[in-house]
N, C-alpha and C positions, 0 to 999 in steps of 0.2 A: 504493500500500500504506500501511497504518497504521504508526506507529512500532514497535509490537509485532511486526508482520509483518517489518519490516526486521531487527529484532533476531533473530527466529527464522530468517530466511534466512541471516544471518551465522553463527548457531549450526550450521545444517545444513552450511554449507560447511566449517567447521572440523571438525565431527564426521566428515565424509566424508574429510577430508584426513589426519587423525591417528588412530592406533590407541593402545590402552593398551599400555605397555611389557610385553615378554615376558621370561620367563627364557630362558636359552640352550637348554634342552631344548624349550621351547615353540616357539622360533624354528626349530630344526632340524625339528621335526615339521611346522611350517608350510611350510618350504621343500620338504619331501618331497612336499607337496601342490601347491605353487606353485614349482617349480624355476626358472622364468623369473626370479623375483625375486632370484636369486643372481648375476645376470649381471655380468660384468666391465665396465669402463667403456665400451670401444668397442662391445661388444654391447648394452649398455643404451641407448646413443645410437642405435644402429641400430634397436633395438626401438621406441624412441620415435618415430622417423621413420616406420617402417612402420605403426605403430599408427594413425596418422592417415589412412591409406589413400591412394589415388591418384585422379586425374581425367585425362581426355584433353584435350590442348590442341593447337593448331596453331602451330608456330613455324618460321620459315624454310621455310614451305610444307609441312612434314611433320607428321603426327600423332605426338604423343609422350605417353607416360604421365608425369605429373608428381606428385610427392609433395605431398599437401595440407599436410604439416608446414610447408613453406616458404611457404604462403599465410597463415600466422599466424591460423589459424581461431579461436583462443581469444580474440582481441582484435578480431574482426570484420575481420580483414585489415589492421589498422593498420600493421603492420611487414612486410607481405607482400613477398617478393622477386618483382618482376615480370620475367618472361622468364628467360633464362639457364638454362632447364630442362635442356638437355643438359649444361651444366657441373655443375649440382646433381646430376644423375643419375650422372655420373662420380665426383663427390665421394662419393655413397652407395656406389657400386661399390667404391671404394677403402676406404671404411669397412668394407664387408662383408669384404673381403680381410684387413684388419687384425684385425677381430673374430674371423675364423676362423683367424688365424695363417698365412695363405697367402702368405708372402714379403714383406709390406710392413710388418712389425712395427716396423721401424726408421724408418719414414717419419714426417715431420711434415707434416700437410696444410696446404698454402699456398694461400690465396685472394688472387689479385692482380688488379688492374684499376684503371682511372681512377676519379676521383670520380663519385659519383651513378650507380653501376652496381649497387648493391644489396649491397655488402659489409657495410656497417653494419647493414642490415636482417637479414643472415644472423646476425650476433651476437645481435640482439634476438630473432630467431626461435628460436635455440637456447635462449636464456634462458627465453623464454615457453613454448616447447614442452616443455622438460624440466621446468619448474616444474609445468605442468599435468599432464603425464604422471605425475609422481611423486605426484599426488593421487589417481590412479586405482588400482583394485584391481590391475590388471596391472602398474603401474609403481611399486609401493611400493619405497622405498629405505631401507635400514636401516644403523644403526651401533651402537656400544657406548657405554655410560656406566658409570662405576665409582664405588664408594663404599668407602673403606677406613677410615672413621672408626670408632672403637671397638675396633679390633684391638689397638692399643697406645696409649701416651701420646704417640706422635709426632703432629705436625700433620697435619691432614687433607690429602687429595689436592687439588691446585690447579694452575691454570695462569694466566698473566697475573699480575695483582697482587692476586688474591683469595686469602685464606687463611681457611679455615673448618674447625672441628672438629665442626660440626653433623652428627650421625649421619644426618640425612635429606638431606644435601647431596650430590647426585650430579653428577659431572663427565663431560660428553660428550667423546668423542674429538675433539680440535681439528681433525683432518684427515679426519673421516668414515671412519675405518678400517672395513673390511668385517668383520662379526661372525665370519665363518668363519676369519679370521686368528688367532683365539685358540686354535684347535686345533693340536696338534703336526702337523708336516708330513705324516707318514705317515697319520695319521687323517684329516686334511683331504683327502688324495688319494683315500682310499677313499670319503669322503662325496661328493666331487665326481663320482667315477665313478658312484655310484648316482643322483645328481641328473641327470647327463647321460643315463643310461639311461631316466629318467622324462621327460626333456625331449623334446618333439615339435618338434625344430628341427635343421637340418643344421649349425648352428654351435654347438659345445659351449661350456659355461661353463669359463672358465679363472680360476684364483685362486692366484697365486703369492706375493702380498705377505705379509710378516710384519706383526705389529702395529706401529703407529707408536711412537716412543720414549716418548711420554706414557703410552700404554696399557701398554707394556712395563714402565714404571716401577711402575705400579699392580700389574700381574700379578706382577712379581718380588718386590715388597715383601710382597704377600699370601702368595706361595709360601714366602718365607723365614720369615715368622711362623708359618705353619701347619706347616712342616717342623720348626721348633724345638719346636713343641708336640706333635710326633709324630703328626699326623693321617694316617690311612691313605689315604683317597681324596683325594689332594692336589688333583687337577684339579677335582673336584666341590666341594671346599671353596673354592678360589680363585674359581670361576665360579658360586658359589651365588647365588640371587636377592638375597641381602643385599649382595652385592658387585658383581655384574654384571647389567645389564639391557640388553635389546636394544630399541631404539626406532626407529620410522620417522621420517624427516625429509622436509620439503618442500624439494626442490632449489631453490637460488637462488644468486645471486652471493654468494661467500664461503662457501657451504655446498654444495659439490659442483661449483660453477662458479667458476673463477678467471679474472678478466679483468685484464690488464695494460694500462693506458691510456697514451697518449703522454706525459701529464704526470707519471706516476709516476716517482719518482727513488729514489736510494739505491744502495748497492753491489749487484753481481750477486747476492750471497748474500741480502741483504735482499729484493730484488725476487722472488727465486725461492722461498725458503722462510720467511724471517722473520729475527729477530735475537734475541740473548741480552739479557736484562734484568739489568743489573748489580745493581740493588737487590734483586731476587728471589734472585739467586745468593748474596748475603750473608745474606739472611734464612733461606733453606732450609738445614737441616743435612744436607749431602750428603757429609760426610766428605772434603772436599777435591776432589771431582770435580764436573764440570758436570752439574747436574740438569736433565733435559729438561722438568721442570715450569716452569723459569725461561726457557723459550723462547716467543717471541710467536706463532709459527705463522701469521703473517699474509701470507706471501709467496704469489705466484700459484699455485705448485704445491701448496701446503698448502690453499689455498682450493678448488682444482680437483681435489684428490685424490678418487678414486672416480668421476670422471665426465669433465669437460672443462676444459682449460686453454686460454684464448684470449689470444694476444698481439696487441693491436690497434695499428694504425699501426706495424708492426714495424720500419720504417726508424729509428724513434726508439730502438729497443732492439736494434740490430744486434749490439752487443757481447754481449748476453745470449743471442742465438740460438746462438752457439758453445758457451755453457755448457750448452745443452740437448741437445747432440749425443748424449750417452750415455743420456739419460733414456728415449727410446723403447725401446731394446733391452735396457738393463740394469734399467730400471724402478726406479731408485734415485737418491737425491740425498743430500747430506750436510748436516747442521746445522753441523758443523765437522769437523776432521780425525778426531775420534774417534767421532763419533756419526752413523750413517747412517739414512736413512728410506726405506723402500720406497714407491713411488707407483704408482698405477694410474689413469692419466688419458690422455685423447685430446688430443694437442697440435694446436692449430689456430692458424695464423699468418695474419693479415690485413694487407694492405699496399697502398699505391699503387705505381705503377711505379718510384718512386725507390729502393725496396729492391733491385730487380734491378740498377739502376745500381751500387749499393754492392757487391753480390755479384760483379759482373763487373769490378770495378776492377783486379783482378790477372789477368784472363783471358788476357792475352798472355804470361803466364809459364808457361802450359801445366802441366806436371807439378809445378811448384813453387808453384802457386797456393795460398796459405794458406787460402783459403775453399772449396777444392774439396770437402772432406769435408762441409762444411755444405750446399753446393749439391746434393750427392748425396742428402742426407737429406730435402731439401725436395721434396715432391710437389706440383707447381704445377697450379692450376686457374685458368684465365684468365676473369675476368668481362669482358664487353664491353657497349657501349651497346646498347640495344634496337634491333632491326631489324624489329619488328612494329608497324605503324601503330596497331592497337588497344591494344597494351600501352603505347606511348608516350602515346597520348591518355589512357589510364587513369592513368598516372603523372603527367601534367601536371594532370589534374583533382585528383589527390591533393595536388599542390603548392599548388593555389589554393583548395581547399575542405576541408571536414571529412569528405569522402567517404572511406571506407576499405574498404567491401565489395569483395571480389575479383570481377571480372567473370567469370562462369562461364556463358557463353552456350551455347544449344543449337544455334544456327545463325549463319551469317554475317549474315543479315538482322537478327537481334537485336543483334549487335555493331555493325552499321552505324547502328542507331538510337542506341546509346550514344555512338558516336564523334562523330556529327554534332550532338549535343545542345548547346543554348546554356548559358551559365552567367550567373547574376546575382550580382554582388558589391557589398556595401555599402562605400562609400568616404567617409572623412571628410576634408574639405578644411581649409585653414589657419584658416578662420573657425569650424570646429567643425560645419559643416553636413554631414549624412550624405546621400549621393546614391547611388541604385541605378544601377550601370553594367552594361551587358549585353554579354557576348561573344556575338555573334550565332551562329546555327547555322552550322556548318562552320568557325568560327574556331579552335576547339581542334583540329579535324581538320586544318586547313591548317597550323597551327604544328607539330603532331606529324608530319605527312607531310614537311614541310620538314626537320625534324630527322632523320628516318629517312633521307631521300634523301641528306642530307649524309654519312651514315655508310656508305653502300653503295659497294662497289667496282664501278666502271664497266668494268673491264678484261675481265670475262667476260660483258658485256651483248650479247645478239644484236642484229644491225643493226636489226631491225624493232621493237625494244623501247626504251622510255625507262626511266629510273630509277624513275619513279613506277609503271610496270608491274611492275618487280622488287619494289618495296615491297608492292604489292597481292598479288603471287604469294606473297611470304613470309608475308603475313598470312592469306590465305584458301586458298592452295594452287592457285588456278586463275585464269584470265582468261576473259572472254567476248568473242568476236569474232562479232558478229551472232548467228546461230543456234548457233554452235559454242562449246563449252566446251573450253578448252585447259588441261590440267593441268600442274603444274610439272614432272612427270616428262618432259614433252616438250621441256624446255629443259635445256641442259647448263651448269650453273653450276659454277664451279671451287671444289672443297672447300677449296683453299688460299687463296681470296680473303680480303681483309682486311675483310670486312663487320663493322661494329660496333667496329672497333679505334680509330677516331677519328671526329670529327664534332662536331656541335653538342650540348652536354650540356643536360639538362632544366633545369638551374639558369639557363643563359643565357636560355632561352625564358621561364622564370618571371619573371626580372628585367625582360625587355622588356615583358611584360604588366603588371607592377607599375608600370613607368614610364608606360605608355599609360593606365592607370587614373587616374593623377593629372595627366595632361596635358590641357589644354583643347582642344576640337575646334572647328574653324571651320565645321562643319555647322550649318545652321539650317532650321527649318521652323516656320511659324506655328502649326501645330496639334499636331505630334508632337515628342517630345524626342529627335530624331535625334542630337543632340550627345552623348548618353549611350551611344550604341551604338559598339562596336568591331567593325568588319567584318573578315572573313577577310583581305581584301587589305590593310587597315590593319596587321594583325599581321604578315603575311608580309613586307610591304614594310619594316616597322620592323626585323624580324629580319635582313633582307638588308642594309639600309642601314647598320646600326650594327655590322656585323661588324668593320670596320677599327678601330673605337674600343674594341673589347673586347680587353684584354691577353691573354686566354686563347687567342686565335688568332694564328698567324703571318700575314704578308702573303700567303703562298702559299695557306694554308688559306682565308683570307677571300675571296681571288679565286676559288678553286675552288668554294666554297659559293655565292658570289653567282651564278656561272654556272648553277647548278642550280635557281634560283628560278623560271624561266619555266615549266617543265613542271608545277611544283606549282601555280602560279597558274592555269594552263590547266585542270588537273584539278578544282580547287576551283570554278572557274567552271562547269564542266560539271555539277557537283553542284548548284550554285545554279540553273542553267538547268533541270535536271530537276525541282527543287522547284516552280519557277514553272509549268512545263508541266503537271505533275501537278495543281497547284492549279487551273489554268485548265480542265483537262479532267476535273475530279473527277466531275462528273455523267455523263460519257460513258464511264467505265471499266466494264469487265465485272466483275461481282462474283465473288468467289473461289469461291462455291458453284457457279456455272455452269461455271467453269473446272475445278473438281475433278470435277464430273459428267462433263465431256467426257473428262478423263484416265482416269477409271474405265471409261468405255465403250470407249475405245480399247484399254485394257489387256485387258479382257474379250474384245474382238473379236480381238485378236492371239493370245490364249491359248485361244480357242475355249471360253470359259466363259460362264456366265449371271450376271445381276445381280439382286439382290433389290430389288423395287420397294417403294413405300410401303405396300402391303398385305401385304408379306412373301412375295410370290410370286417365284419365280425366272423371269426372262424373258431373252430374247436382247438383246444390246446394241442400242441404238436407232440405226440407220443414218442416219435423218433428222436426229436431234440432232447427230450428228457432222458431217454434211454442212453443216448450217446454221452451226455454229460455225466450221468451216473456211472457209466462204465469207464470212460476215458479220463475224466477229470477227478471224480470222487474216488474211483478205484474200488468201489464197494461191491460191485456186482459184475457178472459176465452174462453171456448170451443164455446160459441155462436158467437165469432168473426171469426170463421173458418168453412169452409165446408170441413170436413176431415182435411187435412193438408193445404188446400189452403186458404190464408188469404182473409178476406173481405176488402172492400174499406178502412175502418178506419185503419186497420193494414198496408195496403199498403201505405197509406198517412203517417202514423207514420214512417215507414221505410225510405221513401223518404225524409221527412222533418227533422227528428231528427237524422238519421244515415247518409244517403247519403250526405245531405247538409254539415254536419260536415266533412265528408271525403273529399268532393270537396274543402272545404275551406282549409283544411290541404294540399291537393294536390297543390293548387294554391300558398300557402305560401312557400312550400318546393319543388316547381316544378323543375324537372331536365329532363333528357332524357327519363326516365321511372318512372312512379308513381307506387309504390308497397304498397299494403294495409298493408303488414307486417311492413312497416316503421312507421305506425301510432301508436302513444301512445294512447291506448284506453281512458285514462283519459282526452284526449283533446276533446272527444265527451261528452258534458254535461250530456246527459241522461244515458250514460254508467258509468260515474263517480260515480253515486249513487250506482250502482251495485257492484263496486269494493271496497266500504268501507264506504260510507256515510250512517250512521244509525241514528235513532232517538229513543226516549224513548218508543215509542209505539212498536218498534221492540223488545226492551228489555222486555216489559211486556208480549208480545206474546211468546217470547222465554223462559223466566224464570218466571214461574207463581208464585213462592214463594219468589221471590227477593224483598227485602225491603231496599231502600236506607237509611232509618232512622237508620238502624242497622250498617251502614258501619264502623263507627269509632271503634266499638267493637262488631263485629257480634258474636252471640252465636255459639259455636262450633257445628259442625254437621249440620248446616243449609245451605240452598242453597246460602244464601248471603255470608257466610264465604268461601265457595268453590269458588264462583265467584270472591270475592275480592282477594283471593290468586292467582288465575290465571290471573286476571287483572293486579295486581302489577307486576307479572313476565312478562306478555306480554308488558307492558309499557316499561320495561327495555330492552327487546329484540327488540321491534319494533322501539322505539323512543329515545333510549339512556338515559332514566331516570335512576337515581340511585334509590335504594329502598326507601331512605328517601324522595326524591323529588316526586317519584310516589305516596307515601303515602300522602304527603301534597297536591298534585294536585288532587288526587282522592277524598280526604276528602272535599276539597273546592268545587269541582264540585257537589258532592253528597249533600253538605249542601244547595246548590242553587236549587237542584232538589227536595229535600225532601219535601219542603213545598207545592209543587204543584203535588206531586206524585198521590194522590187519585183523 
């Protein structure tokens, strides 16, 4: 864009975010047309979350609806919370109960969990999401601003250290007071009743807060002046457009969102609401009383009034939590003994596990536990480490690259591609030279799988499964056993298992990779830069070997995690082996169109339907095509299983149990108004998956009679092995994004394992 176009884009963004200030009458008329915009704090937060919509995810093997709000869609997912969907859904459920006033009004929402589990991302998601929602038409947020200049010779209204008698100087409520709070209580109740009648929502709007002390000071001053002048319509005079304007504001930290950080200090009163300013008290003529204009209003509740108050790293502010006990149910806090302030805010506490230790320090005193009341008010939501392979791989890539887009795959095959992808990272050495280092395909997958396996509870593992199987079940919801698909529902995992409560954090894996990127490799090749490649086994071995040196793990944990590395290495090797086999057999694979045609004919055959041919004619399914496919490509049958082209009972059973059952399962999972066979991914039919690319070494022996894996490292020129190797290396680059160096290393490793059992 040109410079003018950038300026114009900025203008449009601001124009869309802000409205021209309204009079009180105009605001009320606006609310009657848009009642949702009068929402109280918890309801507004709920509206913002629901406004972003939902998407379907699979976590711990189950399909779940996830609120897109927590994917940070406004920043291309930069601060997305990966996983913990069930925890976030329960958080929203509690928020819904609070917003509706259904028994949890007194609760403080508490998000607890170890480091690197997404708690900090939740804070950023709330800030980003509420800011962007407040810029939309549906999410406009309003407050009041006052002007009393010109009513008398008294100094103009002020707060902080600014004093101005300028007639055009307007002062906004320092705590985002709701405009409806200006109405007398009975009138406000009637107005709310009408707004709720017009509101298409099961959660009514509630608004019980009175004006904040600053606004009350302005209102009382104007009321007194006009009463002395004998004005008849007193409320109209006080709230006239010359004194009161309603303006919308963009929600942000300090402006509807209060965040108390671990490093913030001061007395509880200062951290909660703010402090009195002695110089201003002396300057203002307040007849010997404390004037609310001389208060700073910079405490966390003041900043978060009207929306959300977040106490971050709450263990650092444990003393303050007890001061918050009465805020949720009384909705009130004091500036001092004589001046109180109503607050409407949703309290959210974020902590590491050390807060719970502090809360339980007197637990053995039972009824005399001084923290019992506080613990009763805290509604805990436990964040855990990720137990989905794809989510951990996504998180690890985020830690290493600038990638932020949330993975929203349509199928497991798409996720598999993302999980296995390589990464290239530029590394500068001590001499200033920049080198490209490659994390080979499956390296991120291997590291992520090892981290997930370390977090899984083995106590509920069936005898015939490994922890890697449990990890795959949690990620995609099923396993394949030959032609069979085994869904997670067929396994009985304990709901009380400690999956995700401990294990290898992503920060450990990230640091191991950072170390490997700067360590020299002893690999060498005359033609290829193999020393720049970090292979999956390099990374997994480093993670396991350096556990005992990491202070974050106890000796017991290190020993336990080290024992789990073998199954991870075996699984990653199987993935590398599959890549090599697929690359070797690339020209021998059946194309997907042929497979799809077979599936379509089988489905029509089973349903007694006809198929539309290339000329648009409806014809019977082709028995010969099905027979040829089943004999030549599937290798399941021969001529003896057919009479002519008509299948015998065993073929019919195969088609019904292996093909049609899989189609029906897919149709049920993706049901809509019309099921179309063309919508099916053939790879979701287990028996078909083998046709599309799963090969074994017996296939290699039959196809390449003179191939010898023992010659792979340096095959003699002119041999079949040399030709196959050249094509395989090229196919690995084209099919799976290997570099030539990583393809060479991977294929060498696979062949070294195959060679000893070749004969």
